[in-house]
C-alpha positions as CSV (number, residue, x, y, z in Angstrom):
1,X,6.4,-35.4,15.5
2,X,8.0,-32.8,13.1
3,X,10.1,-30.4,15.0
4,X,11.5,-28.5,12.0
5,X,11.5,-24.7,11.8
6,X,9.1,-25.0,8.9
7,X,6.6,-26.9,11.1
8,X,6.9,-24.3,13.8
9,X,6.1,-21.4,11.5
10,X,3.2,-23.2,9.8
11,X,1.7,-24.1,13.2
12,X,2.0,-20.6,14.5
13,X,1.1,-18.3,11.5
14,X,-0.6,-18.3,8.2
15,X,2.4,-18.8,5.8
16,X,3.5,-17.9,3.2
17,X,2.5,-14.2,3.5
18,X,2.7,-11.2,1.3
19,X,6.4,-10.5,0.8
20,X,7.6,-13.8,2.4
21,X,7.8,-17.3,1.0
22,X,10.3,-20.2,1.0
23,X,11.6,-21.4,-2.4
24,X,11.6,-25.0,-3.5
25,X,15.3,-25.3,-2.4
26,X,14.5,-24.2,1.1
27,X,15.6,-20.5,1.1
28,X,13.5,-17.6,2.3
29,X,12.4,-15.1,-0.4
30,X,11.7,-11.4,0.4
31,X,9.4,-9.8,-2.0
32,X,10.3,-12.7,-4.4
33,X,13.9,-11.8,-4.2
34,X,16.4,-14.6,-4.2
35,X,18.2,-13.9,-0.9
36,X,20.5,-16.9,-1.4
37,X,21.9,-15.4,-4.6
38,X,22.3,-12.0,-3.1
39,X,24.2,-13.4,-0.1
40,X,26.5,-15.4,-2.4
41,X,27.1,-12.3,-4.5
42,X,27.6,-9.7,-1.7
43,X,28.2,-11.6,1.5
44,X,27.1,-10.5,5.0
45,X,26.4,-8.4,7.0
46,X,24.3,-6.7,4.4
47,X,21.6,-4.1,4.2
48,X,19.1,-4.7,1.4
49,X,16.7,-2.1,0.1
50,X,13.9,-3.2,-2.3
51,X,12.8,0.2,-3.8
52,X,9.6,-1.0,-5.5
53,X,8.0,-1.6,-2.1
54,X,8.0,2.2,-1.5
55,X,5.6,2.9,-4.4
56,X,3.5,-0.1,-3.4
57,X,3.0,1.4,0.1
58,X,2.2,4.9,-1.2
59,X,-0.3,3.7,-3.8
60,X,-2.0,1.4,-1.2
61,X,-2.6,4.3,1.1
62,X,-3.8,6.6,-1.7
63,X,-6.3,3.9,-2.8
64,X,-7.6,3.4,0.7
65,X,-8.2,7.1,1.2
66,X,-9.9,7.3,-2.2
67,X,-12.2,4.4,-1.2
68,X,-13.0,6.1,2.1
69,X,-13.7,9.5,0.4
70,X,-16.0,7.8,-2.0
71,X,-17.8,5.7,0.7
72,X,-18.4,8.8,2.9
73,X,-18.9,11.3,0.0
74,X,-16.1,13.3,1.5
75,X,-15.7,16.7,-0.1
76,X,-12.0,17.5,0.6
77,X,-8.8,16.3,-1.1
78,X,-6.1,14.0,0.2
79,X,-2.4,14.8,0.1
80,X,0.3,12.2,0.8
81,X,3.5,13.6,2.3
82,X,6.7,11.7,2.9
83,X,8.4,12.3,6.3
84,X,12.0,12.7,5.2
85,X,13.5,12.1,8.6
86,X,12.6,8.4,8.3
87,X,15.2,8.0,5.6
88,X,17.0,10.9,3.9
89,X,18.8,8.8,1.3
90,X,18.3,10.2,-2.3
91,X,17.3,6.9,-3.7
92,X,14.5,6.6,-1.1
93,X,13.2,10.1,-1.5
94,X,13.4,10.1,-5.3
95,X,11.7,6.8,-5.5
96,X,8.8,8.1,-3.3
97,X,8.5,11.2,-5.4
98,X,7.9,9.1,-8.5
99,X,4.4,8.5,-7.1
100,X,3.1,12.1,-7.0
101,X,3.6,12.9,-3.4
102,X,4.8,15.8,-1.2
103,X,7.4,16.3,1.5
104,X,7.6,17.0,5.2
105,X,10.8,18.4,6.7
106,X,12.0,18.6,10.3
107,X,15.4,20.5,10.2
108,X,17.3,23.2,8.4
109,X,19.3,20.8,6.3
110,X,16.2,19.3,4.9
111,X,15.7,22.5,2.9
112,X,19.1,21.9,1.2
113,X,17.7,18.5,0.1
114,X,14.6,20.3,-1.2
115,X,16.8,22.6,-3.3
116,X,18.8,19.7,-4.7
117,X,15.6,17.8,-5.6
118,X,14.4,20.9,-7.4
119,X,17.7,21.2,-9.3
120,X,17.3,17.5,-10.4
121,X,13.7,18.2,-11.5
122,X,12.3,15.7,-9.0
123,X,10.0,18.3,-7.6
124,X,8.6,21.6,-8.8
125,X,7.5,24.8,-7.1
126,X,4.0,23.5,-6.8
127,X,5.1,20.6,-4.5
128,X,3.9,21.0,-0.9
129,X,6.8,21.3,1.6
130,X,5.4,21.0,5.1
131,X,8.0,22.3,7.5
132,X,7.8,20.9,11.0
133,X,10.0,21.0,14.1
134,X,11.2,23.5,16.7
135,X,13.0,25.9,14.4
136,X,16.3,27.7,14.9
137,X,17.2,30.7,12.7
138,X,19.1,28.5,10.3
139,X,15.8,26.7,9.6
140,X,13.4,29.7,9.4
141,X,15.8,31.6,7.2
142,X,16.0,28.7,4.7
143,X,12.2,28.4,4.8
144,X,11.9,32.1,4.1
145,X,14.3,31.9,1.2
146,X,12.4,29.0,-0.3
147,X,9.2,30.9,-0.2
148,X,10.8,34.1,-1.6
149,X,12.3,32.0,-4.5
150,X,8.8,31.2,-5.7
151,X,7.9,27.9,-4.0
152,X,4.1,28.4,-3.8
153,X,3.2,25.6,-1.3
154,X,5.8,25.9,1.5
155,X,3.9,25.7,4.7
156,X,5.8,26.4,7.9
157,X,4.1,24.7,10.9
158,X,4.4,27.0,13.9
159,X,5.7,25.0,16.9
160,X,5.5,28.1,19.2
161,X,4.1,31.6,19.1
162,X,7.4,33.3,18.6
163,X,8.2,31.5,15.4
164,X,5.8,33.7,13.3
165,X,8.0,36.7,14.1
166,X,10.9,35.2,12.1
167,X,8.7,34.9,8.9
168,X,7.3,38.4,9.4
169,X,10.8,39.8,9.2
170,X,12.2,37.7,6.3
171,X,9.4,36.5,4.0
172,X,8.8,39.2,1.3
173,X,5.5,37.9,-0.2
174,X,2.2,36.4,1.0
175,X,2.5,32.9,2.4
176,X,0.5,30.3,4.2
177,X,1.2,28.7,7.6
178,X,0.1,25.9,9.9
179,X,-0.1,25.4,13.6
180,X,0.9,22.3,15.4
181,X,-1.5,21.5,18.2
182,X,0.2,20.1,21.3
183,X,-1.2,16.7,22.0
184,X,-1.8,15.2,25.5
185,X,0.5,12.2,26.0
186,X,-0.6,8.7,27.1
187,X,-1.0,8.1,30.8
188,X,2.1,6.0,30.8
189,X,4.3,8.9,29.7
190,X,6.3,10.8,32.4
191,X,4.8,14.1,31.3
192,X,1.2,15.1,30.4
193,X,1.6,17.2,27.3
194,X,3.9,17.0,24.2
195,X,6.8,19.4,24.1
196,X,5.9,20.1,20.5
197,X,3.2,22.5,19.3
198,X,1.0,25.2,20.9
199,X,-1.5,24.4,23.6
200,X,-5.0,24.0,22.2
201,X,-6.5,26.6,24.6
202,X,-4.0,29.2,23.4
203,X,-4.6,28.8,19.6
204,X,-7.8,30.7,19.2
205,X,-6.5,33.7,21.0
206,X,-3.2,33.5,19.2
207,X,-5.0,33.5,15.9
208,X,-7.1,36.5,16.7
209,X,-4.1,38.5,18.1
210,X,-1.4,37.6,15.6
211,X,-2.9,36.3,12.4
212,X,-6.4,37.6,11.8
213,X,-6.3,40.9,9.9
214,X,-3.0,40.1,8.2
215,X,-4.5,38.0,5.4
216,X,-2.6,40.0,2.7
217,X,0.7,38.9,4.3
218,X,0.0,35.4,5.7
219,X,-2.9,33.1,6.2
220,X,-3.6,30.1,8.5
221,X,-4.1,27.1,6.2
222,X,-3.5,24.0,8.3
223,X,-3.9,22.5,11.8
224,X,-1.4,19.7,12.5
225,X,-1.3,17.0,15.1
226,X,0.9,14.0,15.6
227,X,0.7,11.3,18.3
228,X,3.7,9.3,19.4
229,X,1.6,6.2,19.8
230,X,0.6,6.3,16.2
231,X,-2.8,5.8,14.6
232,X,-4.5,3.1,16.7
233,X,-8.1,2.1,17.4
234,X,-8.3,3.1,21.0
235,X,-9.9,5.8,23.2
236,X,-6.7,7.9,23.4
237,X,-6.3,8.2,19.7
238,X,-9.9,9.1,18.9
239,X,-10.0,11.6,21.8
240,X,-7.0,13.5,20.6
241,X,-8.1,13.4,16.9
242,X,-11.5,14.7,17.8
243,X,-9.9,17.6,19.8
244,X,-8.2,18.8,16.6
245,X,-11.3,18.3,14.5
246,X,-13.4,20.4,17.0
247,X,-10.7,23.1,17.1
248,X,-10.7,23.2,13.3
249,X,-14.5,23.6,13.3
250,X,-14.2,26.5,15.8
251,X,-11.4,28.3,13.9
252,X,-13.0,27.7,10.5
253,X,-15.9,29.9,11.5
254,X,-13.6,32.9,11.9
255,X,-10.8,31.9,9.6
256,X,-12.1,31.2,6.1
257,X,-8.6,30.5,4.8
258,X,-8.2,27.5,7.0
259,X,-8.8,24.5,4.8
260,X,-6.6,21.5,6.0
261,X,-6.0,19.1,8.8
262,X,-2.7,17.3,8.9
263,X,-3.0,14.1,11.0
264,X,0.8,13.4,10.8
265,X,2.1,9.9,10.5
266,X,1.7,6.8,12.6
267,X,0.6,3.9,10.4
268,X,2.3,0.8,11.8
269,X,4.2,-1.6,9.7
270,X,4.5,-5.4,10.0
271,X,7.0,-6.4,12.7
272,X,5.7,-10.0,13.0
273,X,4.1,-12.7,10.9
274,X,1.3,-12.3,13.4
275,X,0.7,-8.7,12.5
276,X,-2.9,-7.6,12.2
277,X,-4.0,-4.1,11.4
278,X,-7.1,-2.9,9.5
279,X,-5.8,0.1,7.6
280,X,-9.0,0.6,5.6
281,X,-11.1,0.5,8.8
282,X,-8.9,3.2,10.5
283,X,-9.0,5.4,7.4
284,X,-12.7,5.1,7.1
285,X,-13.2,6.0,10.7
286,X,-10.9,9.0,10.5
287,X,-12.7,10.3,7.4
288,X,-16.1,9.6,9.0
289,X,-15.2,11.4,12.2
290,X,-14.0,14.5,10.4
291,X,-17.1,14.6,8.2
292,X,-19.5,14.2,11.1
293,X,-18.0,16.9,13.1
294,X,-17.9,19.3,10.2
295,X,-21.5,18.6,9.3
296,X,-22.6,19.2,12.9
297,X,-20.7,22.5,13.0
298,X,-21.9,23.4,9.5
299,X,-18.4,24.1,8.2
300,X,-16.7,22.8,5.0
301,X,-14.7,19.6,5.3
302,X,-11.0,20.1,5.3
303,X,-8.4,18.6,3.0
304,X,-6.6,15.8,4.8
305,X,-2.8,15.5,4.8
306,X,-0.7,12.6,6.2
307,X,3.0,12.5,6.8
308,X,3.8,8.8,6.6
309,X,7.5,7.9,7.1
310,X,7.9,4.4,8.6
311,X,4.9,3.3,6.6
312,X,6.5,4.6,3.4
313,X,10.0,3.2,3.6
314,X,10.1,0.8,6.6
315,X,9.0,-2.4,4.8
316,X,11.5,-1.8,1.9
317,X,14.6,-2.9,3.8
318,X,16.2,-5.9,5.4
319,X,19.3,-6.5,7.4
320,X,20.9,-9.9,6.9
321,X,23.6,-11.5,9.1
322,X,25.5,-14.7,9.4
323,X,25.6,-16.7,12.6
324,X,29.3,-17.0,13.4
325,X,29.0,-19.6,16.0
326,X,27.0,-21.0,19.0
327,X,27.8,-20.5,22.7
328,X,26.2,-22.5,25.4
329,X,26.5,-20.3,28.5
330,X,24.3,-22.3,31.0
331,X,21.5,-24.8,31.1
332,X,19.0,-22.3,29.6
333,X,20.8,-19.9,27.3
334,X,22.1,-20.8,23.8
335,X,23.7,-17.8,22.1
336,X,24.0,-17.4,18.3
337,X,26.7,-14.8,17.7
338,X,26.1,-12.7,14.5
339,X,28.7,-11.0,12.4
340,X,27.6,-7.5,13.3
341,X,26.0,-5.5,16.1
342,X,22.4,-4.7,17.0
343,X,23.5,-1.5,18.7
344,X,25.2,-0.2,15.6
345,X,22.9,-1.5,12.8
346,X,19.5,-1.8,14.5
347,X,19.7,0.8,17.3
348,X,15.9,0.7,17.9
349,X,16.2,-2.8,19.2
350,X,18.2,-1.7,22.3
351,X,17.2,2.0,22.4
352,X,13.4,1.6,22.6
353,X,13.0,-2.2,22.6
354,X,11.7,-2.3,19.0
355,X,10.9,-5.7,17.6
356,X,11.5,-6.4,13.9
357,X,10.2,-9.2,11.8
358,X,13.0,-11.8,12.1
359,X,13.3,-15.0,10.1
360,X,16.1,-17.4,9.1
361,X,17.0,-17.3,5.4
362,X,18.0,-21.0,5.3
363,X,18.0,-24.3,7.2
364,X,14.2,-24.3,7.5
365,X,14.1,-28.1,7.6
366,X,16.4,-28.3,10.6
367,X,15.0,-28.7,14.1
368,X,14.5,-25.5,16.0
369,X,15.6,-24.3,19.4
370,X,15.3,-21.3,21.6
371,X,18.2,-18.9,21.3
372,X,19.5,-15.5,22.1
373,X,21.1,-13.5,19.3
374,X,24.3,-11.7,20.3
375,X,26.2,-8.9,18.6
376,X,30.0,-8.8,18.5
377,X,30.5,-5.6,20.5
378,X,31.8,-5.9,24.1
379,X,28.5,-4.4,25.4
380,X,26.2,-6.5,27.5
381,X,23.2,-4.8,25.9
382,X,24.1,-6.0,22.3
383,X,21.5,-8.8,22.1
384,X,18.1,-9.7,20.7
385,X,16.1,-12.1,22.8
386,X,12.4,-11.8,22.1
387,X,10.0,-11.4,19.2
388,X,6.9,-9.2,19.0
389,X,4.5,-12.2,19.3
390,X,6.4,-14.1,22.0
391,X,9.0,-13.5,24.6
392,X,11.5,-15.8,23.0
393,X,13.4,-16.3,19.8
394,X,13.4,-19.6,18.0
395,X,15.7,-20.4,15.1
396,X,16.9,-23.6,13.3
397,X,19.7,-25.5,14.8
398,X,23.0,-24.9,13.1
399,X,23.4,-28.5,12.0
400,X,21.0,-31.2,10.9
401,X,20.7,-34.6,12.4
402,X,20.3,-36.1,9.0
403,X,23.6,-37.6,7.7
404,X,22.6,-36.6,4.1
405,X,22.8,-33.0,5.0
406,X,26.6,-32.7,5.3
407,X,26.8,-30.0,2.7
408,X,24.0,-28.0,4.2
409,X,25.6,-28.3,7.6
410,X,28.7,-26.6,6.3
411,X,26.7,-23.6,5.3
412,X,26.3,-20.8,7.8
413,X,22.9,-20.0,9.2
414,X,21.7,-16.6,7.8
415,X,19.3,-14.6,9.8
416,X,17.2,-11.7,8.3
417,X,15.6,-8.8,10.1
418,X,13.0,-7.4,7.8
419,X,11.1,-4.0,7.5
420,X,14.0,-2.1,9.0
421,X,14.0,0.8,6.5
422,X,13.0,3.6,8.8
423,X,15.2,5.5,11.2
424,X,17.9,2.9,11.8
425,X,20.6,4.6,9.6
426,X,19.7,8.0,10.9
427,X,19.9,7.0,14.6
428,X,23.1,4.9,14.3
429,X,24.8,7.7,12.3
430,X,25.4,6.4,8.8
431,X,29.1,6.4,7.8
432,X,30.3,7.6,11.2
433,X,32.0,6.0,14.2
434,X,30.2,3.1,15.7
435,X,30.4,1.4,19.1
436,X,33.6,-0.8,19.3
437,X,34.4,0.5,15.7
438,X,32.0,-2.0,14.2
439,X,31.7,-1.0,10.6
440,X,28.5,-0.1,8.8
441,X,27.6,-3.1,6.6
442,X,27.5,-3.0,2.8
443,X,24.3,-1.7,1.4
444,X,22.6,-3.3,-1.7
445,X,19.9,-1.7,-3.7
446,X,17.3,-3.6,-5.7
447,X,15.2,-1.7,-8.2
448,X,13.7,-1.7,-11.7
449,X,15.9,-0.1,-14.4
450,X,14.5,2.0,-17.3
451,X,13.6,-1.2,-19.2
452,X,11.6,-2.6,-16.4
453,X,14.3,-5.2,-15.5
454,X,14.9,-5.9,-11.8
455,X,18.6,-5.2,-11.0
456,X,20.8,-5.1,-7.9
457,X,23.8,-2.9,-7.3
458,X,26.1,-2.0,-4.4
459,X,25.3,1.4,-3.0
460,X,28.0,1.4,-0.4
461,X,30.8,-1.0,0.5
462,X,31.3,-2.1,4.1
463,X,32.8,0.8,6.0
464,X,36.6,0.6,6.0
465,X,39.1,1.0,8.8
466,X,40.7,3.9,6.9
467,X,37.5,5.9,6.8
468,X,37.1,5.5,10.6
469,X,40.8,6.4,11.3
470,X,40.3,9.6,9.2
471,X,37.3,10.7,11.2
472,X,39.2,10.0,14.4
473,X,42.2,12.0,13.3
474,X,44.7,9.2,12.9
475,X,45.0,9.8,9.1
476,X,45.8,13.4,8.1
């Protein structure tokens, strides 16, 4: 019986898969990248960003919406917005913007990024800037300044009734706005209604009292909804989506300027080789539901906006670690200690129990065993012990039983966590102080140059002790 890691994967999943294969010399490839060569060049721990994946994701979504529009003879337009809070890095945002998309912001400093992108000619004043979030004065004032400077498609999404007052005072020309509809949360949540947005039952009255009749100054263009659970084929999602569709139909009859529904983000990404999700089916159903409701209500079909963040950037990144050693702590638990920390580099793994797609880079021909991966902080929560498809982690043994594999046995086991490109740097605080002073790992970018050649370059070195001491006040 073959007990190799290769055998385990082939018995459990269809493999190879899109983005993952094993080369003839037994090393994992990520989007056809030679991970062995990158590890030898840069070492571990390493963050790796494969920028071409961003455009692939964007174009896939656009094609699927185009297919659904054609199938259902849908009469509106589709607008793809990138949710900047997923990853604010310039190389990510600028790569996304190469594919004719728009932006969604969530805080005041996002507007400073918008200004820099305009200066660099990455966007123009026709680009849609959808401004979400509960807004302080620093945010509303920047939004107003953007509109006053001639950006034609800045749409502040009202998160509460009082927010409109800020724009009335500071915006000097006609503008368009949206309203975020407060969604009901899942039954498993500790509260019933999202803290974000305006209650659905209040929106019609708010429109009549505060917006209708002021069309020469501001117009309601968009209804916005976002569900924490994401876009999933279940009763909860369809119920909440239909609520906003029906609200759109009611408002459209008294608000001719309203022409768009923003369904937010929520497309899942692959966190397991067993991942199954029918994107095209979901898009078809969303488009079909909107069309049917509009036909029934005899109102024009709205434009559809999405704000995909994780979907856009998540699958472009990997974190790669070395296994420093093995610790047998009792008769059931074998620990593989990695050369970094889950708390500091993949905070979602311990903060919300997120599971990422995890695979070894090498030693696929070795026998496998159940292990627990441990980080090097002194925190008991710094571990990773289960995969999305199973409540256990299996990895190759560090050494092979074959005598001919002496050279291979000397090589460390490298473990990759894939599709980690969304939120991890933002949550962990890129370049700041980490738990136990564990440094941020080096960050390698892979992209196509102007000649179409695939190149890799070091965006950031591993965080130094000196940079931390400066932040902490030990170096003046």
